[in-house]
C-alpha positions in Angstrom: -7.4 -44.3 23.5 -9.0 -47.4 21.8 -11.7 -49.2 23.7 -11.7 -52.3 21.6 -9.3 -55.1 20.7 -7.7 -58.2 22.2 -5.2 -58.5 25.1 -3.0 -61.5 25.0 -2.4 -62.4 28.6 0.3 -64.9 30.0 -1.8 -66.5 32.7 -0.1 -67.5 35.9 -0.8 -70.8 37.6 -3.3 -70.6 40.5 -5.8 -68.4 39.0 -9.0 -69.2 37.2 -9.7 -67.6 33.8 -12.5 -65.7 35.5 -9.9 -64.3 38.0 -7.8 -63.2 35.1 -10.8 -61.3 33.5 -11.6 -59.6 36.8 -8.0 -58.5 37.1 -8.0 -57.2 33.5 -11.1 -55.2 34.1 -9.6 -53.5 37.2 -6.3 -52.8 35.3 -8.0 -51.1 32.2 -11.1 -49.8 34.0 -13.5 -51.3 31.4 -16.2 -53.7 32.4 -16.8 -55.4 29.2 -14.1 -58.0 29.0 -14.3 -61.7 28.2 -11.9 -64.6 27.5 -11.7 -67.0 24.5 -11.0 -70.4 25.9 -10.8 -71.4 29.6 -7.6 -72.4 31.2 -7.7 -74.5 34.4 -6.2 -72.9 37.5 -3.2 -75.1 37.3 -2.4 -74.2 33.7 -0.3 -71.2 32.5 0.1 -69.6 29.2 -1.9 -67.8 26.6 -5.4 -66.4 27.6 -6.9 -64.4 24.9 -9.1 -61.6 26.3 -11.6 -59.5 24.3 -12.2 -55.8 25.2 -15.2 -53.8 24.6 -17.0 -54.5 21.2 -14.4 -57.0 20.3 -16.0 -59.4 22.9 -18.6 -60.1 20.0 -15.7 -61.6 18.0 -14.4 -64.1 20.6 -16.2 -67.1 19.2 -14.1 -66.9 16.1 -11.0 -67.1 18.4 -12.5 -69.8 20.6 -12.9 -72.2 17.7 -9.2 -72.0 16.7 -6.8 -75.0 17.3 -4.9 -74.8 20.6 -1.3 -75.8 21.2 -0.1 -77.0 24.6 2.9 -78.4 26.3 2.1 -80.7 29.2 4.1 -82.5 31.8 2.8 -86.0 32.7 3.3 -87.8 36.0 2.8 -91.6 35.3 1.8 -93.9 38.1 -0.2 -91.3 40.1 -3.9 -90.4 39.3 -5.9 -87.7 41.0 -9.7 -87.0 41.0 -9.2 -83.9 38.7 -6.5 -85.6 36.6 -4.0 -82.7 37.5 -1.8 -81.8 40.3 -4.5 -79.7 42.0 -6.6 -82.8 42.7 -6.7 -85.4 45.5 -4.7 -88.5 44.8 -6.9 -91.6 43.9 -4.3 -94.0 42.5 -0.5 -94.7 43.0 1.4 -97.6 41.5 5.0 -97.4 40.2 5.1 -97.1 36.4 8.2 -97.2 34.4 7.7 -95.9 30.9 10.3 -95.7 28.1 10.3 -93.4 25.1 9.6 -96.6 23.0 6.6 -97.3 25.1 5.1 -93.9 24.5 5.9 -93.8 20.8 4.1 -97.1 20.4 0.8 -95.8 21.6 0.7 -92.1 20.7 -0.5 -92.9 17.2 -3.8 -94.0 18.7 -4.4 -90.5 20.0 -4.4 -88.3 16.9 -7.3 -87.7 14.7 -10.8 -88.1 16.2 -10.4 -89.4 19.7 -13.2 -90.1 22.2 -12.8 -88.7 25.7 -14.8 -89.0 28.9 -14.9 -85.5 30.4 -13.5 -85.4 34.0 -15.8 -84.8 36.9 -13.8 -81.8 37.9 -14.7 -79.7 34.8 -17.0 -76.9 33.8 -19.1 -79.1 31.5 -22.8 -79.1 32.3 -24.9 -82.4 32.9 -28.5 -82.0 33.7 -28.1 -78.2 34.0 -25.3 -78.4 36.6 -21.6 -78.1 36.2 -19.7 -81.3 36.9 -17.2 -79.6 39.2 -20.1 -78.5 41.4 -21.4 -82.0 41.6 -17.9 -83.3 42.4 -17.5 -80.9 45.3 -20.7 -82.5 46.7 -19.1 -86.0 46.3 -21.5 -86.8 43.5 -20.3 -88.7 40.5 -22.5 -88.9 37.4 -22.1 -90.9 34.1 -20.5 -89.0 31.4 -20.7 -90.0 27.7 -17.4 -90.2 25.7 -17.2 -87.2 23.4 -15.3 -86.9 20.1 -12.4 -84.4 20.1 -9.9 -83.6 17.4 -6.2 -84.0 18.1 -4.2 -82.7 15.2 -0.7 -83.4 16.5 0.8 -85.2 19.4 4.6 -85.3 20.0 6.7 -86.6 22.9 9.3 -84.0 23.7 10.9 -85.7 26.7 10.8 -88.9 28.8 12.5 -89.5 32.1 12.2 -93.2 32.9 12.1 -93.8 36.6 9.8 -95.5 39.3 7.2 -92.9 38.5 8.1 -91.8 35.0 7.7 -88.2 33.9 7.2 -87.1 30.3 6.6 -83.9 28.4 4.3 -83.8 25.4 3.2 -81.2 22.9 -0.4 -81.3 21.7 -2.3 -79.4 19.0 -5.9 -79.9 19.4 -9.5 -78.5 18.8 -11.7 -76.8 21.2 -13.1 -79.1 23.9 -10.1 -81.3 24.2 -9.0 -82.2 27.8 -5.2 -82.6 27.9 -5.4 -84.0 31.4 -7.7 -86.7 30.1 -5.3 -87.4 27.3 -2.5 -87.8 29.8 -4.5 -90.4 31.7 -5.6 -92.1 28.6 -2.0 -92.5 27.4 -1.2 -94.2 30.8 -4.2 -96.4 30.5 -3.0 -97.5 27.2 0.2 -98.6 28.9 -1.5 -100.4 31.7 -1.5 -97.6 34.4 -2.8 -94.2 35.3 -1.3 -90.7 35.2 -2.1 -87.0 35.8 -0.8 -83.7 34.6 1.9 -82.0 36.8 1.8 -78.8 34.6 0.2 -77.4 31.4 1.1 -74.4 29.3 -0.9 -73.1 26.4 1.5 -71.8 23.7 -1.0 -70.8 21.0 -4.5 -70.2 20.0 -4.5 -70.3 16.2 -1.7 -68.0 15.1 -1.8 -66.1 18.4 1.2 -66.9 20.5 2.1 -66.6 24.2 5.4 -65.1 22.9 3.5 -61.9 22.3 1.5 -62.1 25.6 2.0 -59.8 28.6 1.8 -60.6 32.3 -0.9 -59.3 34.5 1.8 -57.3 36.4 2.8 -55.5 33.2 -0.8 -54.8 32.4 -1.2 -53.3 35.8 1.8 -51.0 35.1 0.4 -50.0 31.8 -3.0 -49.3 33.3 -1.6 -47.1 36.0 0.3 -45.1 33.4 -2.8 -44.9 31.2 -1.2 -46.7 28.3 -2.8 -50.2 28.6 -4.2 -49.7 25.0 -0.6 -50.0 23.7 -0.9 -53.7 24.5 -4.1 -54.1 22.5 -4.2 -56.3 19.4 -6.5 -54.9 16.8 -9.6 -56.9 15.9 -8.4 -57.2 12.3 -5.1 -58.6 13.4 -6.6 -61.0 16.1 -8.7 -62.7 13.4 -5.9 -63.2 11.0 -6.8 -66.8 10.6 -9.8 -65.7 8.7 -9.6 -64.5 5.0 -10.2 -60.8 4.6 -11.3 -58.3 2.0 -10.6 -54.5 2.1 -13.7 -52.7 0.9 -14.1 -49.5 -1.1 -15.9 -46.7 0.9 -19.4 -47.1 -0.5 -19.4 -50.9 0.2 -17.8 -50.3 3.7 -20.7 -47.9 4.5 -23.2 -50.6 3.7 -21.3 -53.1 5.9 -21.5 -50.7 8.8 -25.3 -50.9 8.5 -25.3 -54.7 8.3 -26.4 -54.9 4.6 -26.1 -58.1 2.7 -23.5 -58.1 0.0 -23.2 -59.8 -3.4 -20.2 -61.8 -4.2 -19.2 -59.1 -6.7 -19.0 -56.6 -3.8 -16.5 -58.8 -2.0 -13.6 -59.5 -4.4 -12.0 -62.9 -4.0 -12.4 -66.6 -4.5 -15.1 -67.8 -2.2 -17.0 -70.9 -1.5 -20.3 -71.6 0.2 -20.0 -71.2 4.0 -16.8 -69.1 3.9 -16.3 -66.6 6.8 -14.5 -63.5 5.9 -13.5 -60.4 7.8 -14.4 -57.2 6.1 -12.4 -54.0 6.7 -11.9 -50.6 5.3 -8.8 -49.7 3.4 -7.0 -48.7 6.7 -7.6 -52.3 7.9 -10.2 -51.3 10.5 -12.4 -54.3 11.0 -16.0 -53.6 10.3 -17.6 -56.9 10.4 -17.4 -60.6 9.9 -19.6 -62.0 7.1 -20.5 -65.6 5.9 -21.3 -66.6 2.4 -24.8 -68.2 2.4 -26.6 -69.2 -0.8 -24.4 -67.0 -2.9 -24.9 -63.8 -0.7 -22.6 -62.5 2.1 -24.6 -62.0 5.3 -23.4 -60.5 8.5 -22.3 -62.7 11.5 -21.0 -59.8 13.5 -21.0 -56.1 12.8 -18.8 -53.9 15.0 -20.3 -50.7 16.2 
C-alpha cells in the first residue's frame, strides 16, 4: 500500500478545510495529511489533500490557478460576504445581463481587493476572523490579485437579482469580495449564496471522491486506490525522466548540470524529475545554469 500521493476530495458545504483534513486522517489512518488551498465552510468542490511525503509538494499545487462557479445574490450584503454571515445591508437590486456584461471587463487582469474581516488573513499577528468574532474591525489594505477569466453564466433579473459566474483566478483571490465589488460597480451590494471549486490547475473535481466514499475505501483497506501519484498531481510542471545513475544522484539531492536534464530550459524553470517508471524523485529549479533541489522525496 502506498503512503504518499494526493487525494482529490469533493468537499461538502458546512465543513472547514481543517475538518476535511481531520476526516481524511481518520479514514486512512495516516497523521501526515495537509491541504493545498483553503475553501470556506460554505464552499464545496475540489480540495486537494497531500498524504505522507507528498505534503512537501503541496506548495506547487497551491500556486496553481483555481476555477470556481459562484452564485451571487444582489441587493443583500453580509459581514462575511457569503451566506454564512450576518446580514448588514438590504436594498432591492434589479440587474440585467447587459448590466453585468458592462462591468465585468473591469474585473479581469490585476484587480485590487480589500480582504474581508471574516478571513484567515493575519494582521498584526492575528487572524482577521478572530478579531471579527470579538467585534473588532481593522483597516485592511487593498491587495493585488489576478483574475484570468470572468464569465457570466446566468442572470435571473428580479427584485433581488441572482447571477451565476465562472471565475479563473490566482491564489489569494476572494470570490466573495469579487461578488460584492461587482455589485458596488452597479451601485449596490451583494454576497455569495454558493461557491464551488471546479479545478486547481489541471486537477478537476470530476475526478474527486466524497468523504463517504473515502471512509468506505478506508474500511476496506483500499483507500490508496484513490491516490493520485505525485508525478501525475504535478502535471502542470514540465518533467524529465532520468537515467539510473542521474536518478541516484537526485535521490541524494545532488546538483545537476543542464546536460544531465535533457530539454529546453530557461533560468528559473521548475521541473519534476522522475525515474523511467515515472516515480517522482524530486522537484528542481534552474538557478544560474545549474539545477538545484527544491524538494527531494524520501
